[in-house]
C-alpha positions in Angstrom: 0.0 0.0 0.0 1.3 3.4 -0.9 1.5 6.1 1.6 0.1 9.5 1.0 3.5 11.0 1.4 4.9 8.9 -1.6 2.0 10.2 -3.8 2.7 13.8 -2.7 6.4 13.3 -3.5 5.5 11.9 -6.9 3.3 14.9 -7.7 5.9 17.3 -6.6 8.5 15.6 -8.7 6.1 15.8 -11.7 5.5 19.5 -11.2 9.3 20.2 -10.9 10.0 18.1 -14.0 7.4 20.0 -16.0 9.0 23.3 -15.1 12.4 22.0 -15.9 11.9 20.2 -19.3 8.6 21.4 -20.6 5.1 20.0 -20.4 5.0 17.4 -23.2 8.3 15.8 -22.3 7.5 15.7 -18.6 4.1 14.1 -19.3 5.8 11.5 -21.5 8.4 10.8 -18.8 5.7 10.6 -16.1 3.2 8.4 -17.9 5.9 6.4 -19.7 7.8 6.9 -22.9 6.0 5.4 -25.9 2.7 5.2 -24.2 0.7 7.1 -26.8 -2.6 5.4 -26.0 -2.5 6.5 -22.4 -1.5 10.0 -23.4 -4.4 10.1 -26.0 -6.9 8.9 -23.3 -5.6 11.5 -20.8 -5.7 14.2 -23.5 -9.3 13.4 -24.4 -10.3 13.4 -20.7 -8.7 16.8 -20.2 -10.6 18.1 -23.2 -13.9 17.0 -21.8 -13.2 19.0 -18.6 -12.4 22.1 -20.8 -8.6 22.0 -20.1 -7.8 22.6 -23.8 -4.2 23.8 -23.3 -3.4 20.7 -21.1 -5.1 18.5 -23.6 -3.0 19.9 -26.4 0.2 19.2 -24.4 -0.9 15.7 -23.7 -1.8 15.0 -27.3 1.4 16.5 -28.6 3.3 14.1 -26.3 1.1 11.3 -27.7 2.1 12.3 -31.2 5.7 12.3 -30.2 5.3 8.8 -28.7 3.4 7.5 -31.7 4.5 9.6 -34.7 2.7 7.5 -37.3 -0.7 7.5 -35.6 -3.4 9.1 -37.7 -5.8 9.1 -34.8 -3.5 11.0 -32.5 -2.5 13.6 -35.1 -6.1 14.2 -36.0 -7.2 14.5 -32.4 -4.3 16.9 -31.8 -5.3 19.1 -34.7 -9.0 19.2 -33.5 -7.8 20.1 -30.0 -5.5 22.8 -31.4 -8.4 24.3 -33.4 -10.7 24.2 -30.3 -8.0 26.0 -28.3 -7.7 28.7 -31.0 -4.4 27.5 -32.2 -5.3 27.4 -35.9 -1.7 27.7 -37.2 -0.6 24.8 -35.0 -3.6 22.8 -36.2 -2.7 23.4 -39.8 0.9 22.3 -39.1 -0.3 19.2 -37.4 -2.6 18.5 -40.4 0.3 18.9 -42.8 2.1 16.2 -40.8 -1.0 14.0 -40.9 -1.3 14.4 -44.7 2.4 13.6 -45.2 1.6 10.3 -43.5 -1.9 9.7 -44.8 -2.6 11.8 -47.8 -6.3 11.1 -48.0 -7.4 11.4 -44.4 -10.9 12.6 -45.1 -11.9 14.2 -41.8 -8.4 15.8 -41.6 -9.1 17.3 -45.1 -12.4 18.6 -43.9 -10.9 20.2 -40.8 -8.2 21.8 -43.0 -11.0 23.1 -45.3 -12.8 24.7 -42.3 -9.6 26.4 -41.1 -8.7 27.5 -44.6 -12.2 28.9 -45.3 -11.7 31.1 -42.3 -8.4 32.5 -43.6 -10.1 33.8 -46.8 -8.5 31.3 -49.2 -11.7 30.1 -50.8 -10.0 28.3 -53.7 -7.8 26.2 -51.4 -10.7 25.6 -49.0 -12.9 24.3 -51.8 -10.1 22.0 -53.0 -9.6 20.6 -49.5 -13.4 20.2 -49.1 -13.6 18.3 -52.4 -10.8 16.0 -51.4 -12.6 15.3 -48.1 -15.8 14.4 -49.8 -14.0 12.2 -52.4 -12.1 10.4 -49.6 -15.3 9.7 -47.8 -15.5 12.0 -44.8 -17.4 10.5 -41.9 -20.4 12.9 -41.9 -20.8 14.9 -45.2 -24.1 16.2 -44.0 -22.4 18.5 -41.5 -21.3 20.7 -44.4 -24.8 22.2 -44.5 -24.7 23.3 -40.9 -21.0 24.2 -40.5 -20.7 27.9 -39.8 -16.9 27.9 -40.6 -17.8 27.2 -44.2 -20.1 30.2 -44.6 -17.4 32.2 -46.6 -17.7 29.5 -49.2 -21.4 29.4 -49.7 -21.5 32.1 -52.3 -19.0 30.2 -54.5 -20.4 28.3 -57.5 -17.8 25.6 -56.9 -19.3 25.1 -53.4 -22.8 24.4 -54.8 -21.2 22.1 -57.4 -19.5 20.1 -54.7 -22.8 19.8 -52.8 -24.6 18.7 -56.1 -22.0 16.2 -56.8 -21.6 14.6 -53.3 -24.8 15.3 -51.3 -28.5 14.8 -51.7 -30.7 17.5 -53.3 -32.1 18.5 -49.9 -28.6 19.1 -48.6 -27.9 21.4 -51.5 -30.8 23.6 -50.8 -29.9 23.8 -47.1 -26.1 24.1 -47.7 -26.2 26.9 -50.1 -28.6 29.1 -48.0 
């Protein structure tokens, strides 16, 4: 049985280690090197409690531990976007696309971010690739506020006509 004192000492060591070597590395050392799954679980748990910065740190450590994991990179990019770190999210997505070129939901996230940066042509290209690759919920396009800058583009309506039902086109083009 552990004493309360040993748990306190472990917590103090973790806090000191985080100050010394930085959050992501300290978390990796504390949870265990290469334990990307545990870091992913902890990152998701922190996100659920609204600790987005902490979640980003944990997911970055998970990505370092499992550099070829499409799940971890995608989760990290989503968390970075939620935390308002759009440039970081785009960098993470570029890493994801270097590993898995046609990650459909990653392409959709990149399209959303790009639409907000006023690059309609690139955003439409990314959205088209997401639809072609089979994004998990194409219907969300019609209710996605981040895509509003694209709704006036003829290419946007064409994408909807090509990939979604006629009802989705009417709702999506507003």
